[in-house]
N, CA, C and O atoms as a GROMACS GRO file, in nm:
protein
  344
    1MET      N    1  -1.137  -0.540   0.314
    1MET     CA    2  -1.095  -0.620   0.202
    1MET      C    3  -0.994  -0.539   0.119
    1MET      O    4  -1.023  -0.426   0.079
    2ALA      N    5  -0.880  -0.594   0.095
    2ALA     CA    6  -0.774  -0.526   0.020
    2ALA      C    7  -0.803  -0.528  -0.129
    2ALA      O    8  -0.872  -0.616  -0.180
    3THR      N    9  -0.750  -0.428  -0.199
    3THR     CA   10  -0.762  -0.418  -0.344
    3THR      C   11  -0.625  -0.437  -0.406
    3THR      O   12  -0.526  -0.382  -0.358
    4TYR      N   13  -0.620  -0.516  -0.512
    4TYR     CA   14  -0.494  -0.543  -0.582
    4TYR      C   15  -0.510  -0.502  -0.728
    4TYR      O   16  -0.615  -0.525  -0.788
    5ASN      N   17  -0.406  -0.443  -0.784
    5ASN     CA   18  -0.404  -0.404  -0.925
    5ASN      C   19  -0.296  -0.481  -0.998
    5ASN      O   20  -0.186  -0.502  -0.946
    6PHE      N   21  -0.328  -0.522  -1.121
    6PHE     CA   22  -0.229  -0.591  -1.203
    6PHE      C   23  -0.108  -0.501  -1.224
    6PHE      O   24  -0.122  -0.382  -1.249
    7SER      N   25   0.012  -0.558  -1.212
    7SER     CA   26   0.136  -0.484  -1.231
    7SER      C   27   0.211  -0.529  -1.356
    7SER      O   28   0.249  -0.447  -1.439
    8ARG      N   29   0.231  -0.664  -1.370
    8ARG     CA   30   0.314  -0.713  -1.480
    8ARG      C   31   0.306  -0.865  -1.490
    8ARG      O   32   0.258  -0.933  -1.399
    9TRP      N   33   0.356  -0.916  -1.603
    9TRP     CA   34   0.378  -1.058  -1.623
    9TRP      C   35   0.526  -1.087  -1.605
    9TRP      O   36   0.610  -1.010  -1.650
   10GLU      N   37   0.558  -1.198  -1.539
   10GLU     CA   38   0.697  -1.240  -1.523
   10GLU      C   39   0.710  -1.387  -1.563
   10GLU      O   40   0.614  -1.464  -1.556
   11ASP      N   41   0.832  -1.424  -1.606
   11ASP     CA   42   0.860  -1.566  -1.629
   11ASP      C   43   0.916  -1.624  -1.499
   11ASP      O   44   0.924  -1.554  -1.397
   12GLY      N   45   0.953  -1.751  -1.503
   12GLY     CA   46   1.002  -1.820  -1.384
   12GLY      C   47   1.131  -1.763  -1.327
   12GLY      O   48   1.166  -1.793  -1.212
   13LEU      N   49   1.204  -1.682  -1.405
   13LEU     CA   50   1.329  -1.621  -1.358
   13LEU      C   51   1.309  -1.478  -1.310
   13LEU      O   52   1.404  -1.412  -1.267
   14GLY      N   53   1.184  -1.429  -1.316
   14GLY     CA   54   1.155  -1.293  -1.273
   14GLY      C   55   1.170  -1.190  -1.383
   14GLY      O   56   1.159  -1.070  -1.357
   15ASN      N   57   1.194  -1.235  -1.506
   15ASN     CA   58   1.202  -1.141  -1.618
   15ASN      C   59   1.064  -1.088  -1.651
   15ASN      O   60   0.968  -1.164  -1.658
   16VAL      N   61   1.052  -0.957  -1.672
   16VAL     CA   62   0.924  -0.897  -1.706
   16VAL      C   63   0.893  -0.926  -1.853
   16VAL      O   64   0.973  -0.898  -1.942
   17LEU      N   65   0.774  -0.982  -1.876
   17LEU     CA   66   0.731  -1.017  -2.010
   17LEU      C   67   0.629  -0.919  -2.067
   17LEU      O   68   0.607  -0.916  -2.188
   18GLY      N   69   0.568  -0.838  -1.982
   18GLY     CA   70   0.467  -0.743  -2.026
   18GLY      C   71   0.407  -0.668  -1.910
   18GLY      O   72   0.415  -0.712  -1.795
   19ASN      N   73   0.346  -0.554  -1.940
   19ASN     CA   74   0.289  -0.470  -1.835
   19ASN      C   75   0.139  -0.445  -1.853
   19ASN      O   76   0.083  -0.357  -1.789
   20THR      N   77   0.075  -0.522  -1.941
   20THR     CA   78  -0.069  -0.511  -1.960
   20THR      C   79  -0.133  -0.643  -1.920
   20THR      O   80  -0.066  -0.747  -1.926
   21PRO      N   81  -0.260  -0.643  -1.881
   21PRO     CA   82  -0.324  -0.768  -1.837
   21PRO      C   83  -0.330  -0.876  -1.944
   21PRO      O   84  -0.343  -0.994  -1.912
   22SER      N   85  -0.321  -0.838  -2.071
   22SER     CA   86  -0.324  -0.935  -2.180
   22SER      C   87  -0.182  -0.968  -2.225
   22SER      O   88  -0.103  -0.877  -2.251
   23LEU      N   89  -0.150  -1.097  -2.234
   23LEU     CA   90  -0.016  -1.139  -2.275
   23LEU      C   91  -0.028  -1.240  -2.390
   23LEU      O   92  -0.100  -1.339  -2.377
   24THR      N   93   0.040  -1.214  -2.500
   24THR     CA   94   0.044  -1.306  -2.613
   24THR      C   95   0.190  -1.343  -2.638
   24THR      O   96   0.272  -1.256  -2.666
   25ILE      N   97   0.221  -1.473  -2.627
   25ILE     CA   98   0.358  -1.518  -2.651
   25ILE      C   99   0.354  -1.650  -2.727
   25ILE      O  100   0.256  -1.724  -2.719
   26ASN      N  101   0.460  -1.680  -2.801
   26ASN     CA  102   0.475  -1.808  -2.868
   26ASN      C  103   0.548  -1.903  -2.774
   26ASN      O  104   0.653  -1.870  -2.720
   27ILE      N  105   0.492  -2.020  -2.755
   27ILE     CA  106   0.550  -2.119  -2.664
   27ILE      C  107   0.629  -2.221  -2.744
   27ILE      O  108   0.575  -2.289  -2.831
   28SER      N  109   0.761  -2.231  -2.714
   28SER     CA  110   0.845  -2.329  -2.781
   28SER      C  111   0.913  -2.424  -2.682
   28SER      O  112   0.984  -2.516  -2.721
   29SER      N  113   0.890  -2.400  -2.552
   29SER     CA  114   0.942  -2.488  -2.447
   29SER      C  115   0.859  -2.466  -2.322
   29SER      O  116   0.773  -2.378  -2.317
   30ASP      N  117   0.885  -2.548  -2.220
   30ASP     CA  118   0.814  -2.531  -2.093
   30ASP      C  119   0.843  -2.391  -2.039
   30ASP      O  120   0.955  -2.342  -2.050
   31ILE      N  121   0.742  -2.329  -1.980
   31ILE     CA  122   0.759  -2.194  -1.927
   31ILE      C  123   0.668  -2.174  -1.807
   31ILE      O  124   0.559  -2.231  -1.800
   32THR      N  125   0.714  -2.095  -1.715
   32THR     CA  126   0.632  -2.053  -1.601
   32THR      C  127   0.591  -1.909  -1.626
   32THR      O  128   0.676  -1.824  -1.654
   33LEU      N  129   0.463  -1.881  -1.614
   33LEU     CA  130   0.410  -1.746  -1.630
   33LEU      C  131   0.345  -1.703  -1.500
   33LEU      O  132   0.265  -1.777  -1.443
   34ARG      N  133   0.379  -1.585  -1.455
   34ARG     CA  134   0.323  -1.536  -1.329
   34ARG      C  135   0.263  -1.397  -1.350
   34ARG      O  136   0.330  -1.306  -1.400
   35ALA      N  137   0.137  -1.382  -1.312
   35ALA     CA  138   0.072  -1.251  -1.312
   35ALA      C  139   0.100  -1.188  -1.175
   35ALA      O  140   0.065  -1.246  -1.072
   36VAL      N  141   0.162  -1.072  -1.173
   36VAL     CA  142   0.200  -1.005  -1.048
   36VAL      C  143   0.101  -0.892  -1.020
   36VAL      O  144   0.079  -0.804  -1.104
   37TYR      N  145   0.042  -0.897  -0.902
   37TYR     CA  146  -0.051  -0.794  -0.857
   37TYR      C  147   0.008  -0.724  -0.736
   37TYR      O  148   0.073  -0.787  -0.652
   38LEU      N  149  -0.013  -0.594  -0.727
   38LEU     CA  150   0.036  -0.517  -0.613
   38LEU      C  151  -0.083  -0.460  -0.536
   38LEU      O  152  -0.182  -0.415  -0.595
   39GLU      N  153  -0.072  -0.465  -0.406
   39GLU     CA  154  -0.179  -0.414  -0.321
   39GLU      C  155  -0.188  -0.262  -0.334
   39GLU      O  156  -0.087  -0.192  -0.329
   40THR      N  157  -0.309  -0.213  -0.350
   40THR     CA  158  -0.332  -0.069  -0.359
   40THR      C  159  -0.320  -0.009  -0.219
   40THR      O  160  -0.384  -0.055  -0.125
   41LYS      N  161  -0.237   0.093  -0.207
   41LYS     CA  162  -0.217   0.161  -0.078
   41LYS      C  163  -0.276   0.301  -0.087
   41LYS      O  164  -0.279   0.362  -0.194
   42ARG      N  165  -0.321   0.351   0.026
   42ARG     CA  166  -0.372   0.487   0.038
   42ARG      C  167  -0.286   0.561   0.139
   42ARG      O  168  -0.235   0.502   0.234
   43THR      N  169  -0.270   0.691   0.117
   43THR     CA  170  -0.191   0.775   0.207
   43THR      C  171  -0.284   0.841   0.308
   43THR      O  172  -0.383   0.904   0.271
   44VAL      N  173  -0.250   0.825   0.434
   44VAL     CA  174  -0.321   0.893   0.543
   44VAL      C  175  -0.226   0.998   0.599
   44VAL      O  176  -0.115   0.965   0.639
   45THR      N  177  -0.269   1.122   0.602
   45THR     CA  178  -0.190   1.231   0.661
   45THR      C  179  -0.258   1.275   0.789
   45THR      O  180  -0.376   1.310   0.788
   46TYR      N  181  -0.183   1.274   0.898
   46TYR     CA  182  -0.236   1.317   1.027
   46TYR      C  183  -0.183   1.456   1.057
   46TYR      O  184  -0.064   1.483   1.041
   47ARG      N  185  -0.271   1.545   1.100
   47ARG     CA  186  -0.232   1.680   1.142
   47ARG      C  187  -0.308   1.717   1.268
   47ARG      O  188  -0.424   1.681   1.284
   48SER      N  189  -0.242   1.788   1.357
   48SER     CA  190  -0.309   1.842   1.475
   48SER      C  191  -0.288   1.993   1.477
   48SER      O  192  -0.187   2.043   1.426
   49ALA      N  193  -0.382   2.066   1.534
   49ALA     CA  194  -0.373   2.213   1.540
   49ALA      C  195  -0.446   2.261   1.666
   49ALA      O  196  -0.543   2.197   1.707
   50PRO      N  197  -0.404   2.366   1.727
   50PRO     CA  198  -0.296   2.456   1.687
   50PRO      C  199  -0.158   2.413   1.738
   50PRO      O  200  -0.059   2.482   1.713
   51ILE      N  201  -0.152   2.299   1.809
   51ILE     CA  202  -0.022   2.250   1.856
   51ILE      C  203   0.004   2.112   1.796
   51ILE      O  204  -0.088   2.043   1.752
   52SER      N  205   0.131   2.075   1.793
   52SER     CA  206   0.170   1.945   1.740
   52SER      C  207   0.153   1.840   1.849
   52SER      O  208   0.218   1.846   1.953
   53VAL      N  209   0.065   1.743   1.824
   53VAL     CA  210   0.036   1.638   1.922
   53VAL      C  211   0.057   1.504   1.854
   53VAL      O  212   0.005   1.478   1.746
   54GLN      N  213   0.135   1.418   1.921
   54GLN     CA  214   0.155   1.283   1.868
   54GLN      C  215   0.028   1.201   1.890
   54GLN      O  216  -0.038   1.215   1.993
   55ALA      N  217  -0.004   1.117   1.794
   55ALA     CA  218  -0.119   1.028   1.802
   55ALA      C  219  -0.070   0.885   1.780
   55ALA      O  220   0.049   0.862   1.760
   56THR      N  221  -0.162   0.791   1.783
   56THR     CA  222  -0.129   0.655   1.741
   56THR      C  223  -0.222   0.618   1.626
   56THR      O  224  -0.342   0.647   1.629
   57LEU      N  225  -0.165   0.554   1.528
   57LEU     CA  226  -0.239   0.505   1.412
   57LEU      C  227  -0.227   0.354   1.414
   57LEU      O  228  -0.119   0.299   1.391
   58ASN      N  229  -0.336   0.287   1.442
   58ASN     CA  230  -0.337   0.141   1.458
   58ASN      C  231  -0.231   0.095   1.558
   58ASN      O  232  -0.167  -0.008   1.538
   59GLY      N  233  -0.214   0.172   1.665
   59GLY     CA  234  -0.123   0.136   1.773
   59GLY      C  235   0.020   0.183   1.755
   59GLY      O  236   0.102   0.166   1.846
   60SER      N  237   0.054   0.241   1.640
   60SER     CA  238   0.190   0.290   1.616
   60SER      C  239   0.192   0.443   1.625
   60SER      O  240   0.099   0.508   1.579
   61PRO      N  241   0.298   0.500   1.684
   61PRO     CA  242   0.305   0.645   1.696
   61PRO      C  243   0.310   0.714   1.559
   61PRO      O  244   0.373   0.665   1.466
   62ILE      N  245   0.242   0.826   1.551
   62ILE     CA  246   0.246   0.910   1.431
   62ILE      C  247   0.246   1.055   1.476
   62ILE      O  248   0.164   1.095   1.559
   63ASN      N  249   0.338   1.134   1.421
   63ASN     CA  250   0.349   1.274   1.458
   63ASN      C  251   0.262   1.360   1.367
   63ASN      O  252   0.226   1.319   1.257
   64SER      N  253   0.228   1.478   1.414
   64SER     CA  254   0.152   1.572   1.333
   64SER      C  255   0.229   1.602   1.204
   64SER      O  256   0.351   1.617   1.206
   65ASN      N  257   0.158   1.611   1.094
   65ASN     CA  258   0.212   1.634   0.959
   65ASN      C  259   0.286   1.513   0.903
   65ASN      O  260   0.359   1.526   0.806
   66GLN      N  261   0.269   1.398   0.962
   66GLN     CA  262   0.331   1.275   0.913
   66GLN      C  263   0.228   1.197   0.831
   66GLN      O  264   0.108   1.205   0.857
   67THR      N  265   0.278   1.122   0.734
   67THR     CA  266   0.190   1.038   0.653
   67THR      C  267   0.220   0.891   0.677
   67THR      O  268   0.329   0.854   0.720
   68ALA      N  269   0.123   0.809   0.648
   68ALA     CA  270   0.138   0.664   0.659
   68ALA      C  271   0.066   0.601   0.541
   68ALA      O  272  -0.032   0.656   0.490
   69GLN      N  273   0.114   0.485   0.497
   69GLN     CA  274   0.050   0.410   0.389
   69GLN      C  275  -0.034   0.299   0.451
   69GLN      O  276   0.014   0.225   0.538
   70VAL      N  277  -0.158   0.288   0.408
   70VAL     CA  278  -0.247   0.183   0.456
   70VAL      C  279  -0.313   0.115   0.336
   70VAL      O  280  -0.330   0.178   0.231
   71PRO      N  281  -0.349  -0.012   0.350
   71PRO     CA  282  -0.414  -0.081   0.238
   71PRO      C  283  -0.548  -0.015   0.202
   71PRO      O  284  -0.620   0.034   0.289
   72ASP      N  285  -0.579  -0.014   0.073
   72ASP     CA  286  -0.707   0.036   0.026
   72ASP      C  287  -0.819  -0.042   0.093
   72ASP      O  288  -0.815  -0.165   0.096
   73GLY      N  289  -0.917   0.026   0.145
   73GLY     CA  290  -1.030  -0.039   0.210
   73GLY      C  291  -1.007  -0.073   0.356
   73GLY      O  292  -1.095  -0.130   0.421
   74ALA      N  293  -0.889  -0.039   0.410
   74ALA     CA  294  -0.857  -0.070   0.549
   74ALA      C  295  -0.940   0.015   0.644
   74ALA      O  296  -0.982   0.126   0.610
   75THR      N  297  -0.963  -0.038   0.762
   75THR     CA  298  -1.022   0.038   0.870
   75THR      C  299  -0.910   0.075   0.964
   75THR      O  300  -0.835  -0.013   1.008
   76ILE      N  301  -0.896   0.203   0.994
   76ILE     CA  302  -0.788   0.248   1.082
   76ILE      C  303  -0.845   0.302   1.212
   76ILE      O  304  -0.961   0.342   1.219
   77THR      N  305  -0.761   0.303   1.313
   77THR     CA  306  -0.796   0.365   1.441
   77THR      C  307  -0.690   0.470   1.471
   77THR      O  308  -0.572   0.438   1.485
   78LEU      N  309  -0.733   0.595   1.481
   78LEU     CA  310  -0.646   0.707   1.513
   78LEU      C  311  -0.685   0.757   1.650
   78LEU      O  312  -0.802   0.789   1.674
   79VAL      N  313  -0.587   0.764   1.742
   79VAL     CA  314  -0.616   0.803   1.880
   79VAL      C  315  -0.524   0.919   1.919
   79VAL      O  316  -0.403   0.914   1.897
   80VAL      N  317  -0.584   1.022   1.976
   80VAL     CA  318  -0.510   1.138   2.028
   80VAL      C  319  -0.540   1.150   2.177
   80VAL      O  320  -0.643   1.102   2.224
   81PRO      N  321  -0.450   1.217   2.252
   81PRO     CA  322  -0.479   1.236   2.394
   81PRO      C  323  -0.597   1.333   2.411
   81PRO      O  324  -0.611   1.427   2.334
   82PRO      N  325  -0.684   1.309   2.511
   82PRO     CA  326  -0.800   1.395   2.531
   82PRO      C  327  -0.764   1.535   2.583
   82PRO      O  328  -0.836   1.631   2.559
   83VAL      N  329  -0.651   1.544   2.654
   83VAL     CA  330  -0.608   1.672   2.710
   83VAL      C  331  -0.458   1.684   2.686
   83VAL      O  332  -0.383   1.589   2.706
   84VAL      N  333  -0.414   1.804   2.643
   84VAL     CA  334  -0.274   1.830   2.618
   84VAL      C  335  -0.237   1.962   2.685
   84VAL      O  336  -0.308   2.061   2.673
   85THR      N  337  -0.124   1.962   2.756
   85THR     CA  338  -0.073   2.084   2.816
   85THR      C  339   0.048   2.128   2.738
   85THR      O  340   0.142   2.051   2.717
   86ALA      N  341   0.046   2.253   2.693
   86ALA     CA  342   0.156   2.304   2.612
   86ALA      C  343   0.229   2.414   2.685
   86ALA      O  344   0.325   2.470   2.632
   0.00000   0.00000   0.00000
């Protein structure tokens, strides 16, 4: 299950009206108000030792010392080769 955090309020034109979850405005005409939430991401750093071995993270290649962004609460699959010749 993904986690989302409040980011900002926008009007119908994309103008930022505020950056806190509470918004107080005077209404004098029709208006569209949008609460914008952004998905929380976590950084996964893969490292192999004592040699650099490429792995796959959710089916995509990832090199040793490389990072990837994944959604908060995600389940990942990291696969490395069982035998490596250097």
